[in-house]
N, C-alpha and C positions, 0 to 999 in steps of 0.2 A: 833550358826548361826546368822549372822547379817541380817540387812535390805537390800535390798528387799526381800532376800530369806525366811527369816522368816515369813513374811507376806503371801507370796506365799503357803508356807508349811501349814500354818494353813487353808488357804482358801481351799486348796487340802483336808485336813483333815475333816474339816466341811461338804464339799460337798460330801466326802464319806460316812459320818454318815448321810447324807440327812437332815442336820440342817440348819435352816435359820439365819441369824445373830442374831435376836430377840431371837430363842429358845436357841442359844448358850451363850449369855448373861445372860439368865437367869439360867442356869446352873452353871455358873461360877462368877454370881452376878457383873457383870461388866456394865458399861455405854456403850450404843450401839455406840456412837460417838467415844469412845476409841477404841473399837474393829474395827470399820471402819478404823480409823487412823493406826491401826497396820496392818490391812490387806493390805491396800493401801501403806505400807512402809513410812509413814509419820514420824512415831516415832519409838524409839528403847524402847520397853517396860522393866519394871524391871521383874527380874526372878521371883518373886512370882506370877506376872501376868500371864507369860508365864507358870508357874507349873499350875495355876489354868486352863487356856484354856485347856493345854494338857491333865489334870485330866479329864475334862469334856468330852474330846474328845477321852478318854482311850488310850493315846499316852505316853508312858513312856521313849524314847529315850532322855537320859540326855545330848547329844551332841547337842541337839537342843535348850538348854537353853541359853539365853545371858549370857556373862561373865560379872563379876562385873566391868570391866574397861568400858564397853560399856551400862551399866545399867543405862537407863534414859527413863521416860515418856514423855520427851520434845524432839522436833526436834534438830538436831545439828545446831549451830550458823550457818554455812553455809547453810545448807537446810532452815533455817528459813529466812535467808537474802534473799535467790533466791525467795521463796514463797512470801515475802513482795514485792520484786521487781516486780514479776510477776503480783501481784494483782495491784500494781500502775499503771503498764503499761497498762493492761487490762482496768483499770477504766479511764485512759486518754484517751485510744483508743476509749472507749464507749461514752465518752463526746462527740465526733464527730459524733457519729452514730445518727441523727435526726429521724431514724424510729420510734424510742420509746422514750417516755418522752421528745418530742421536747421542750416544754416551759420550762420544769425545767431544762434541759440541757443548754439551751439558757440563762436563768437567771444565770446559777453558771458561765458560759464562761464570760457572760457580766460583772458580779462582779468580776471574776479574771482580766479580762482586765482593769476595772475601777481602781482597786486596783493598778495594775502595772503602770498605769498611773500617778496615785495620789503620789505614791512613788516615780517616778521618776522626777515629777514636782517639789516636796518638796526638794529632793536632788538638783536639777539643781537651784532651787531658792535660796536655803543655799549657794550653791556655788558662785552665782552671787553676793548675798548679802556679803558674805566676801570678795570677789575680788573687789567689788565697793564701799564699806563702807570706807571712808576716815578716820573715827575715831578710826579704830582699832589701837591698839598697845600700846606701853608704853610712858607716857609723864612725863616730869618734870616740875615743875611751875618754871616760870622766869619772868623777867621784860619785859618791852615794848620793850628793844633793843634785847632781846632773850638770855641774860645773865641768868644763872641758879642761883636761889635764895638759896644758901646754908647758914644756921645760926648755927654754931657751928659743922660744917661737916655733918648736918642732912638736908635734902630736902623733899618736898613733890612730891608724884609720883602718877600718875593715870594711872591704867591699864584698857583698855576698850577692852573688848571681844565682840563677836557677839550679845550678849543678857545682858551683865552686865557691871558694872563699879566698881572698886575700888580705893579708896583712901587711902595712907598710907604715914607715914613718915618713912623715911629710914636713919640711921646713917650710912655712909660708912666706918668709921673708926672702930667703935666697931661692925658693921656686925649686927646691930639690926635695927627691924622695929616695928612699932606698926600702926595697921589697925584703921583708922578713920571712914571711911563712906563705905558701899556697898550698891549696889542697882541695879535697871533696868533702861533702858532708850528707848527712841525712837527718831528715826531721819527723819524728814520730810522736805526734801530740806534744807533749812538753819535754820531749828527750831530744836534744841536739847533739849529734855526734860528729865530730871532725876528725878527718884522717889527713894529716900532713904528707903531702907526696913532695914538697921541695922546701928548700929552706936557705937563707942566706950562709955563706961559708963559716960566718963566725959563730952560729948555732946549729951547724951540720948534725948534730947529734938529736935534733928535733925530729928530723926526718923519718917517717914510718910510724911516729906516734900517733895513737888514737886517743883523744880527749872527749869523754862524754859529759854534758852538762844538762841541768835542768835549767829551763829557761822560764822567765816571768817577765811580762810587758807591763810598764806603769807610763802610760801616756807615749811618749816618744822615747823612752828609756827601755833598753833591753838589759835584764840582768841575768847573767850566766852564773850559776852555782856548780863548782866542780862536783862530779859524782866519782870519778876514778883518778882524780887530780886535786891540786890544792889551788886551782885558779878560781878566784871569785871575781868577776869582772862586771863592771857597769858600762855600757855604750849608749850614745845619745845618736839617734837618727839626725842627719843633716842632709842639707842638699849640697851637693859638690860645688855649686858655685860659691858656697861660703870659705871655700879653700882658697879663692883667689885673693890677691892682695893687691890693693890700690897704690900705685908708687906714688908718693908724694914729690913734690919738685923740689930739688935742692936749692938752698938759697945761695 
């Protein structure tokens, strides 16, 4: 016999004996909460639990024992999900019932609304920053005329993300690269400030430096004029695909 028929049967037998739930659990050494859940049909009890209850009720019909396949003290996953969903739904509905605990519920609702607004504002700010930040992208160092400065097939590349920058040297032919600098930056109108957090071991002395530049854009060129340093650089925006090399077949 499965639930809910089993629970109803136990209630019927208990009442026929004139036992309260407390009296029955004392006879079969059970927790009263367990008995309540069994009688309400919330759980499928183990066979030994059913045997103990039936023994206390002087009932010996073995057909009423749960089968091993359905043997469990826990609700089925489906029933458990339904119970959880019902509790959540009831809790949400109760939040809008201001007849009880009005101030507590108003505080909870206000906090939820503020969290949603804060999260939405941050998301929109991040999207706006990404869309309006002209520094984002991949840049290659070039001369004042915008010609890429390759030396032995190697070029200096700068990759700028919404929060960090990376400077590396890439050898297109050998398909190798070496990171030089990594750091964070801020952009305030035409003032670009880099803070170097990591550097190549050969230039470890650069770590911790803060370099301030005045920036100017000319087409796809980014011109950096050092303000607290002597670095005047020109970078050209490129598509990362341009760094790929088409290997020619050896004859």
